[in-house]
C-alpha positions in Angstrom: 0.0 0.0 0.0 1.3 3.5 -1.0 2.1 5.8 1.9 -0.5 8.6 2.1 1.1 11.9 1.1 0.0 15.5 0.4 0.5 17.1 -3.0 0.0 20.6 -4.2 -0.9 21.2 -7.9 -0.1 24.7 -9.2 -1.6 25.8 -12.5 -2.6 28.8 -14.6 -6.2 29.5 -15.3 -6.6 28.2 -18.9 -7.8 24.8 -19.9 -4.4 23.8 -21.3 -3.0 24.0 -17.8 -6.0 23.0 -15.8 -7.1 19.8 -17.6 -3.9 17.8 -17.0 -3.6 19.1 -13.5 -7.2 17.9 -12.8 -6.4 14.5 -14.3 -3.3 14.1 -12.2 -5.3 15.2 -9.1 -7.9 12.5 -9.7 -5.2 9.8 -10.1 -3.3 10.9 -7.0 -6.5 11.0 -5.0 -7.3 7.5 -6.3 -3.9 6.4 -4.9 -4.9 7.6 -1.5 -3.1 11.0 -1.4 -4.4 14.4 -0.4 -4.5 16.9 -3.2 -4.8 20.7 -3.1 -4.9 23.2 -6.0 -3.4 26.7 -6.1 -4.3 28.9 -9.0 -5.9 32.2 -9.9 -9.6 33.1 -9.8 -10.2 31.6 -13.3 -8.5 28.3 -12.4 -10.4 27.6 -9.2 -13.7 28.2 -10.9 -12.9 26.3 -14.1 -16.1 24.4 -15.0 -16.2 20.7 -14.5 -12.8 20.3 -12.9 -11.5 20.0 -9.3 -14.9 19.2 -7.7 -14.3 18.3 -4.1 -10.6 19.4 -4.3 -9.2 21.9 -1.7 -8.5 25.0 -3.7 -6.5 28.2 -2.9 -6.2 31.5 -4.9 -2.7 33.1 -4.9 -1.9 36.5 -6.4 0.3 36.2 -9.4 1.2 39.1 -11.6 1.6 38.8 -15.4 4.8 40.2 -16.8 4.2 43.1 -19.2 3.0 46.7 -19.3 6.4 48.4 -19.0 8.3 49.2 -15.8 5.2 49.9 -13.8 3.6 46.6 -15.0 6.8 44.7 -14.1 6.9 46.3 -10.6 3.2 45.5 -10.0 3.7 41.9 -11.1 6.8 41.5 -8.9 4.8 42.7 -5.9 2.0 40.3 -6.6 4.3 37.4 -7.1 6.1 38.1 -3.8 2.8 38.3 -2.0 1.7 35.0 -3.6 5.0 33.4 -2.6 4.5 34.5 1.0 0.9 33.1 1.0 2.1 29.8 -0.5 4.8 29.4 2.2 2.2 29.9 4.9 -0.1 27.4 3.2 2.7 24.8 3.0 3.2 24.9 6.7 -0.4 23.7 7.1 -0.4 21.2 4.2 3.1 19.9 4.6 3.2 18.8 0.9 5.5 16.0 -0.2 5.9 17.8 -3.5 4.6 20.8 -5.5 3.7 20.1 -9.2 3.6 23.0 -11.6 1.7 23.0 -14.9 2.7 26.3 -16.2 1.0 29.7 -16.3 1.9 32.7 -14.2 -0.2 31.5 -11.2 2.1 28.5 -10.9 5.2 30.7 -10.4 4.7 31.9 -6.7 3.8 28.4 -5.6 7.0 26.9 -7.1 9.1 29.8 -5.8 7.7 29.1 -2.3 8.5 25.4 -2.7 12.1 26.2 -3.6 12.6 28.4 -0.6 11.0 25.8 1.7 13.1 23.0 0.1 10.0 21.1 -1.0 10.6 18.8 -4.0 9.1 20.1 -7.2 8.1 18.7 -10.6 6.9 20.6 -13.6 4.7 19.3 -16.5 4.9 20.9 -19.9 1.9 20.4 -22.1 3.2 22.0 -25.3 5.9 21.1 -27.7 7.7 24.3 -26.7 8.7 24.9 -23.1 6.6 27.7 -21.7 7.8 30.9 -20.1 7.2 30.0 -16.5 8.5 26.5 -16.9 11.7 27.9 -18.5 12.1 30.2 -15.5 12.0 27.3 -13.0 13.3 24.3 -15.0 16.8 24.6 -13.7 15.7 24.2 -10.1 13.0 21.5 -10.2 13.6 17.8 -9.4 12.0 16.6 -12.6 10.5 17.8 -15.9 7.7 15.9 -17.5 7.0 16.5 -21.2 4.1 15.7 -23.5 6.2 15.3 -26.7 9.4 13.5 -27.5 10.8 16.7 -29.0 10.3 19.9 -26.9 11.8 23.2 -28.1 13.5 25.7 -25.7 15.0 22.9 -23.5 18.6 23.2 -22.4 20.8 20.1 -22.9 21.7 20.1 -19.2 18.1 19.4 -18.3 17.9 16.1 -20.2 19.0 13.9 -17.3 15.8 15.0 -15.3 13.4 15.1 -18.3 10.8 12.4 -18.6 8.4 11.8 -21.5 5.0 11.1 -19.9 2.5 12.5 -22.3 -0.3 15.0 -21.6 -3.0 13.6 -19.2 -6.6 13.8 -20.4 -9.9 13.3 -18.6 -11.0 9.8 -17.9 -14.1 10.3 -20.0 -11.9 11.1 -23.1 -9.5 8.3 -22.4 -12.4 5.8 -22.3 -13.1 6.6 -26.0 -9.9 4.8 -26.9 -11.6 1.5 -26.2 -14.4 2.3 -28.6 -14.2 2.0 -32.4 -14.2 5.0 -34.7 -17.9 5.7 -35.6 -19.0 3.9 -38.7 -19.2 6.1 -41.7 -21.5 5.0 -44.5 -21.1 6.6 -47.9 -24.5 8.2 -47.8 -24.8 8.5 -44.1 -24.4 11.5 -41.8 -21.0 13.1 -41.6 -20.5 14.6 -38.2 -18.2 17.6 -37.7 -17.1 19.0 -34.4 -15.7 22.6 -34.5 -13.9 23.9 -31.4 -11.5 26.6 -30.6 -10.6 25.3 -27.2 -11.7 26.7 -23.9 -11.6 30.3 -25.2 -13.1 29.7 -28.7 -11.6 31.0 -32.0 -13.2 33.7 -34.1 -11.3 32.6 -37.3 -13.1 29.2 -37.2 -16.5 31.0 -36.9 -15.6 33.2 -39.8 -14.4 30.5 -42.2 -15.9 27.1 -41.3 -19.6 27.7 -42.2 -18.6 29.2 -45.6 -16.1 26.5 -46.2 -18.6 23.8 -45.6 -21.1 25.6 -47.9 -18.6 25.1 -50.8 -18.6 21.3 -50.6 -20.4 19.3 -53.3 -24.1 19.3 -52.7 -24.3 15.6 -52.0 -21.6 15.9 -49.4 -23.0 19.1 -47.9 -26.4 17.5 -47.4 -24.8 14.8 -45.2 -23.3 17.2 -42.7 -24.3 17.5 -39.1 -22.2 20.1 -37.2 -21.5 21.0 -33.6 -19.7 24.4 -33.4 -18.3 26.0 -30.3 -18.1 29.7 -30.7 -17.3 32.8 -28.8 -20.2 34.7 -27.2 -19.6 37.7 -29.6 -19.7 35.4 -32.7 -22.5 33.0 -31.9 -25.4 34.8 -33.6 -23.3 35.4 -36.7 -22.4 31.7 -36.8 -26.0 30.5 -36.4 -27.1 32.9 -39.2 -24.4 31.5 -41.6 -25.4 27.9 -41.0 -29.0 28.7 -41.5 -28.2 30.6 -44.7 -26.3 27.7 -46.1 -29.0 25.2 -44.9 -26.4 23.2 -42.9 -27.8 21.5 -39.7 -25.7 22.9 -36.8 -25.8 23.2 -33.1 -23.9 26.3 -32.0 -22.9 26.9 -28.3 -20.4 28.9 -26.4 -19.5 26.0 -24.1 -19.8 22.2 -24.5 -20.0 20.6 -21.1 -20.2 17.1 -22.7 -17.1 17.4 -24.9 -16.1 13.7 -24.5 -19.5 12.7 -25.9 -19.1 15.2 -28.7 -15.7 13.8 -29.5 -17.1 10.3 -29.5 -19.8 11.4 -32.0 -17.5 13.2 -34.4 -16.1 11.8 -37.7 -13.8 14.9 -38.1 -12.7 17.7 -35.8 -11.8 21.2 -37.0 -9.9 22.9 -34.2 -7.0 25.0 -32.9 -3.9 23.1 -31.9 -3.8 23.6 -28.1 -2.1 21.0 -26.0 -5.3 19.6 -24.5 -7.0 19.4 -27.9 -4.1 17.4 -29.4 -4.0 15.1 -26.4 -7.7 14.4 -26.6 -7.6 13.9 -30.4 -4.8 11.4 -30.1 -6.3 9.7 -27.0 -9.6 9.1 -28.8 -8.3 8.6 -32.3 -10.1 11.4 -34.2 -8.8 12.9 -37.5 -8.6 16.6 -37.6 -8.0 19.8 -39.6 -5.9 22.0 -37.3 -5.5 25.8 -37.5 -2.8 26.8 -35.0 -3.2 30.1 -33.2 -0.5 32.3 -34.8 -0.1 34.6 -31.8 0.5 31.7 -29.3 3.7 32.2 -27.4 6.7 30.9 -29.3 4.2 29.6 -32.0 3.8 26.6 -29.8 0.5 25.5 -31.4 2.3 24.9 -34.7 4.8 22.8 -32.9 2.0 20.9 -31.1 0.4 20.0 -34.4 3.6 18.6 -36.0 3.6 15.1 -34.5 0.0 14.2 -35.4 0.3 15.8 -38.8 3.5 14.0 -39.7 1.8 10.8 -38.6 -1.0 11.3 -41.0 -3.7 11.9 -38.4 -4.4 15.5 -39.1 -3.9 18.2 -41.7 -2.6 21.6 -40.6 -3.5 24.8 -42.3 -1.7 28.0 -41.2 -4.2 30.7 -40.3 -3.0 33.0 -43.1 -4.0 30.2 -45.6 -7.2 29.2 -43.8 -9.8 30.2 -46.3 -13.2 28.8 -47.1 -11.8 27.4 -50.4 -8.8 25.7 -48.7 -11.0 24.2 -46.0 -13.4 22.8 -48.6 -10.5 21.3 -50.5 -9.0 19.6 -47.4 -12.5 18.4 -46.3 -13.0 16.7 -49.7 -9.7 15.0 -49.6 -10.6 13.5 -46.2 -14.4 13.2 -46.2 -15.0 11.8 -49.6 -12.8 8.8 -49.0 -14.1 6.7 -46.1 -11.0 4.6 -46.0 -8.7 7.7 -45.9 -10.7 9.1 -43.0 -10.6 5.8 -41.0 -6.8 5.6 -41.7 -6.3 9.1 -40.4 -8.3 8.2 -37.3 -6.0 5.2 -36.7 -2.9 7.3 -37.3 -4.1 9.9 -34.8 -4.7 7.2 -32.2 -1.2 5.8 -32.9 0.5 8.8 -31.5 -1.6 9.0 -28.4 -0.1 8.4 -25.0 -2.9 6.8 -23.0 -0.8 6.1 -19.9 0.1 9.7 -19.4 -1.7 10.2 -16.1 -0.3 7.0 -14.7 3.2 7.8 -15.8 3.0 11.3 -14.5 1.7 10.1 -11.1 4.5 7.5 -11.0 7.0 10.2 -11.6 5.6 12.5 -8.9 5.6 9.7 -6.3 9.1 8.6 -7.4 10.9 11.8 -6.4 10.9 10.3 -2.9 12.7 7.1 -4.2 14.9 8.2 -7.2 16.6 4.8 -7.6 13.3 3.1 -8.5 10.5 4.4 -10.7 12.3 7.5 -11.9 14.7 5.4 -13.9 11.9 3.4 -15.4 9.9 6.4 -16.4 12.9 7.9 -18.1 13.4 5.0 -20.4 11.4 5.1 -23.6 10.7 2.7 -26.4 11.1 3.4 -30.1 7.7 5.1 -30.2 8.7 7.6 -27.6 6.5 6.1 -24.9 7.6 5.1 -21.4 9.1 1.6 -21.5 9.0 -0.2 -18.1 11.6 -2.8 -17.4 
């Protein structure tokens, strides 16, 4: 039986940080450990995550805004660090695990000063800013991709490929077959811009679908997640084109929608890629060009090179280009099923288990850490 321990998860307020943190929290709790979350106001209120988990809000400034902005951010981070140190005296955590985002920084800084072991998890294919700031001081770095940019060579010895944890409901889709697609049956499309939506998808996708051959277009059934400010425009476009579509600002049943879809049109955020590869769903990806260090383009590279997705840069994402790519995939049932299998092939379904093993192992570095560090030819953890 595993010794009961206390762990603190520190994450920023976006879905890309919060979803894997929540998945790890569930796994650690299942193993009998106490779990607490520290984040910002957005993170502790993130819908559908961390129910029943002890949560704490820490002040954490975001760098920017010139000298005054940096000064304000520094003051907030120092205040957050002081609050975290006080919290650790109560929780006595065995480790603090950071998932990136500015709210994670004060929690990790407090752990360094209190000599509490630390682990960071990087969801993207480019090491994020906060993780770069702390990577030299943490005990272990967990990555979601075999190749991660902005990593220093000296960190390799403590870097472990675990994958990006997804929700259990999404992981369960891996055991289910790709939905049968008949030549004259419904073709179900899921459009999502991630937790914050994407206006470019709302502007282009309805018009792109309208350019498909009439026999293909009549088979479409669309679920489209849109920003609040775009939703009426998107609904009007689908109605104009006579394409059946459900349009919403938030999809609480995303795992069910993913199970239902034959094709996903999406941004290339870390959680989106992890869920596509866990479930085995082909996709057309439009990376966010303003993402820090262009990390969404890097995220899309593995699944695209494997043949599980087609990536279209936003500058080239037009209605005509979308219709062309849709026809290449959707008019050939075998090609679509093959793309689904290739997407599934680059998934890392044991990510949450391997990350939890790594977190527990920092107390016994001669055992599981070495096993997690080894990888097989596909880049997945290989256990001796």
